C-alpha positions in Angstrom: 26.0 -151.5 -37.8 27.3 -148.3 -36.4 28.0 -148.5 -32.7 27.4 -145.6 -30.3 30.6 -143.8 -29.2 31.4 -145.2 -25.7 33.8 -143.9 -23.1 36.6 -146.0 -21.6 34.8 -146.4 -18.3 31.8 -148.0 -19.9 33.8 -150.6 -21.8 34.1 -153.9 -19.9 36.6 -156.8 -20.2 33.6 -158.7 -21.4 33.1 -156.2 -24.3 36.8 -156.4 -25.2 36.9 -160.2 -25.2 33.7 -160.5 -27.2 35.0 -158.1 -29.8 38.3 -159.9 -30.0 36.6 -163.4 -29.8 38.9 -164.6 -27.0 38.0 -165.8 -23.6 38.6 -164.0 -20.4 41.4 -166.3 -19.3 43.3 -165.5 -22.4 42.7 -161.8 -21.8 44.0 -162.0 -18.2 47.0 -164.0 -19.3 48.2 -160.9 -21.1 46.6 -158.0 -19.3 46.0 -157.1 -15.7 42.7 -155.3 -16.5 41.0 -153.2 -19.2 43.2 -150.2 -18.5 46.3 -152.2 -19.0 44.8 -153.5 -22.3 43.7 -150.0 -23.4 47.2 -148.6 -22.6 48.7 -151.3 -24.8 46.1 -150.7 -27.5 46.7 -146.9 -27.5 50.5 -147.4 -27.6 50.1 -149.7 -30.6 47.9 -147.2 -32.4 50.4 -144.4 -31.7 53.4 -146.4 -32.8 51.6 -147.6 -35.9 50.7 -144.1 -36.9 54.3 -143.0 -36.5 55.7 -146.0 -38.4 53.2 -145.3 -41.2 54.5 -141.8 -41.7 58.1 -142.3 -40.7 59.4 -145.8 -41.4 62.1 -147.4 -39.2 64.9 -146.8 -41.7 64.2 -143.0 -42.0 67.2 -140.8 -41.2 67.1 -138.4 -38.3 67.2 -135.0 -39.9 65.2 -131.7 -39.9 62.8 -132.8 -42.6 61.9 -136.0 -40.8 61.6 -134.2 -37.5 59.0 -132.0 -39.2 57.1 -135.2 -40.3 57.3 -136.6 -36.8 56.0 -133.4 -35.2 53.1 -133.1 -37.7 52.3 -136.8 -36.9 52.2 -136.0 -33.2 49.9 -133.0 -33.8 47.6 -135.0 -36.0 47.4 -137.9 -33.7 46.6 -135.9 -30.6 44.0 -133.8 -32.4 42.3 -137.1 -33.5 42.7 -138.5 -30.0 40.8 -135.5 -28.5 38.1 -135.7 -31.1 37.5 -139.4 -30.3 37.5 -138.8 -26.5 34.2 -138.5 -24.6 33.7 -136.5 -21.4 33.8 -139.8 -19.5 37.3 -140.5 -20.8 38.9 -137.4 -19.1 40.0 -139.4 -16.1 42.0 -141.8 -18.3 43.6 -139.2 -20.6 46.7 -138.7 -18.4 47.4 -142.4 -18.5 47.3 -142.4 -22.3 49.1 -139.2 -22.7 52.0 -140.3 -20.4 52.3 -143.6 -22.4 52.4 -141.7 -25.7 54.9 -139.2 -24.4 57.2 -141.9 -23.1 57.0 -143.7 -26.5 57.9 -140.4 -28.3 60.9 -139.8 -26.0 62.2 -143.4 -26.6 61.7 -143.0 -30.3 63.6 -139.7 -30.5 66.4 -141.0 -28.3 66.8 -144.1 -30.5 66.8 -142.0 -33.7 69.2 -139.5 -32.4 71.6 -142.2 -31.2 71.5 -143.7 -34.8 73.2 -140.7 -36.4 76.8 -139.6 -36.1 76.7 -137.9 -32.7 80.5 -137.5 -32.2 81.2 -134.6 -30.0 77.9 -135.0 -28.1 77.8 -136.7 -24.7 75.1 -139.3 -24.1 73.7 -136.9 -21.4 73.3 -134.1 -24.0 71.7 -136.5 -26.5 69.2 -137.6 -23.8 68.5 -134.0 -22.9 67.9 -133.3 -26.6 65.4 -136.1 -26.9 63.7 -135.0 -23.7 63.4 -131.4 -24.8 62.1 -132.3 -28.3 59.6 -134.8 -26.9 58.3 -132.4 -24.3 58.1 -129.4 -26.5 56.4 -131.3 -29.3 54.1 -133.4 -27.2 53.3 -130.6 -24.8 52.5 -128.1 -27.6 50.4 -130.6 -29.5 48.6 -131.6 -26.3 47.8 -128.0 -25.4 46.5 -127.3 -28.9 44.4 -130.4 -28.9 42.8 -129.3 -25.7 42.2 -125.7 -26.7 42.0 -125.8 -30.5 40.2 -122.5 -30.9 43.1 -120.5 -29.4 45.4 -121.1 -32.5 45.3 -122.9 -35.8 47.1 -126.2 -36.0 49.2 -124.8 -38.8 50.3 -121.7 -36.8 51.2 -123.7 -33.7 53.0 -126.4 -35.8 55.1 -123.8 -37.5 56.0 -122.1 -34.3 57.0 -125.3 -32.6 59.1 -126.3 -35.7 60.8 -122.9 -35.6 61.7 -123.1 -31.9 63.0 -126.7 -32.2 64.9 -126.1 -35.4 66.7 -123.0 -34.1 67.8 -124.8 -31.0 68.8 -127.9 -32.8 70.5 -126.2 -35.8 74.1 -127.1 -34.6 73.1 -130.7 -34.2 71.3 -131.0 -37.6 74.2 -129.2 -39.4 76.7 -131.6 -38.0 74.7 -134.8 -38.5 72.8 -134.2 -41.8 74.3 -134.2 -45.3 
């Protein structure tokens, strides 16, 4: 049975607990409300998508950064396609959570490579710049897809990030 597409506002804790076949007490033992659950669920989907394309043991280098950026673009495009007009008020919560996850992932991956000669502050700034430039570009494109093709925007973002990170990649990849 195909269910009608529903917005976040119309989904209740009752709907969630029925679908998960758990009782409300169990739900509230883990989550404050449906928004807390939905944030947790979206974070899990986001992390799973990244893990599927870029396993934990993947090295931090230019090729894998390309894969990560493409994954972010794809995920946000799908996210926008699944959103309903009633979800607009919740998008910021989901987007903030996804961006924070991306920043943490990048910082973790950058710290795993040989970063001698780079201060922790510079590495944190690098993760911040990459996460914002990637996420912000993908988010903008997902909101206004007719302005540019995904491929064009993706290539432009890769070029900008790669040029600015060239010294780091040259020193840490081989």
